[in-house]
N, C-alpha and C positions, 0 to 999 in steps of 0.2 A: 771164446774162452774169456772167464775172468783177468784181469792181471794180477800178478803172485808179486809179494812183497815179504821184508821178513818180519816179524812182529816180535820183543825184547819184552819179556815180562821179568822181573825182580823184583820181589817183596821185602826188599831190606837184610839188613844185615843179622837177627834175628836169629831165621828162617834160610839165609843164603842161599839161593837156589834162582839160578837165570831159566828161564823158557825162550827159548827162540826156535821161531812157531813162521812155516812157511804158508801165508795165507793166502787164500782159502784154502788148499790143499789142508791142512793142519785139521780140521776140521771130519774127516773119515779118514783118522791116523790111530793107531796103536802103539804102545813104548814097548819095546826091545830092550834088554841089557843089551848093552856094549861092551868090549872084551877090558874096556876102562873102568874101576871100580866107580865113579864120580859123574859117569856120562851115561847117559841113558837115549835111547832114538826112536823119535817117532818116524810109524813108515805105514805108507799108506795100505789100509786093507787090501784084502785079495776078496774072493768070489765068497770064500767061507767066513769072513771075518778073522782073518789071519792075519799079524802085521808083518808083512814077507815083502811089500811091496815100495818101491822109490821110497829112500828118506827124505820129510818133508818138515822134520825138526830135530832139536835136541834141547837135551833137559842137563848141566850140569849144579850139581851139589859142589856146596863148600866151594863159592864161584869165588869171594875174595882171595883163597890162599889158593886156588884150582894152578896146576904148570904144565899138566899133560895137555899139550898145544895139539901134539900130532893124535890124539883121539878125538880131535871135532873136526866131524867129516865138515868136504866144503856140498855148497848147495848151492847151484846153480839158480839163484835168486838174486833181484836186487834189494837190497837194506829197505828202501821206499819206493812208493810209483814215483817219486823224485829224483831218486837217487841213480843215474846212470853209469854211474865210475863201474859199478862190479867187485868192489873189494872182496877180496876173502874171507869167508864167515871171521878164520881164526884170527885173523887180523882187527876185523870191527868189534869182535867180543873182546880179543885183548887190548883196545883200547875203551872200552867200555869199561872193563875192570880197572884199569893203571883212572881212569876218571871219577868211579864209585870211590874205590879207594882212597881216592884225594879229597874228595866230597864228605868221608866220613874222619879225616884228620883237620880237617879244616872246622867241622863241627864240633868236635871234643877240641879243640882247642879253644876254640868259641865259647864254650859251655861248660869249662873244666866242672868237676864234683868237690 
């Protein structure tokens, strides 16, 4: 069985969508809408190619302003192959959001228009 880890993909502030995918499981997944309007779930496909299985990823729309942390599901997957701390996904995503916000502020301060 392949080792599982989380991959984080954020395309920048213009699109502002964060994808968090459990690799390699997410390659066999489909997207379903969650109860939260800014969160989509990646679920494993069943025998009929329907996304009904385990959650293997999440997509957060408007990530920089996102604050519905209860809508982010727990994924029992290490953040990276080197990470053994198993920090909850919502905590790791909140840290990433804070880091990206700080980087955007720093870039705007360094390059005023």
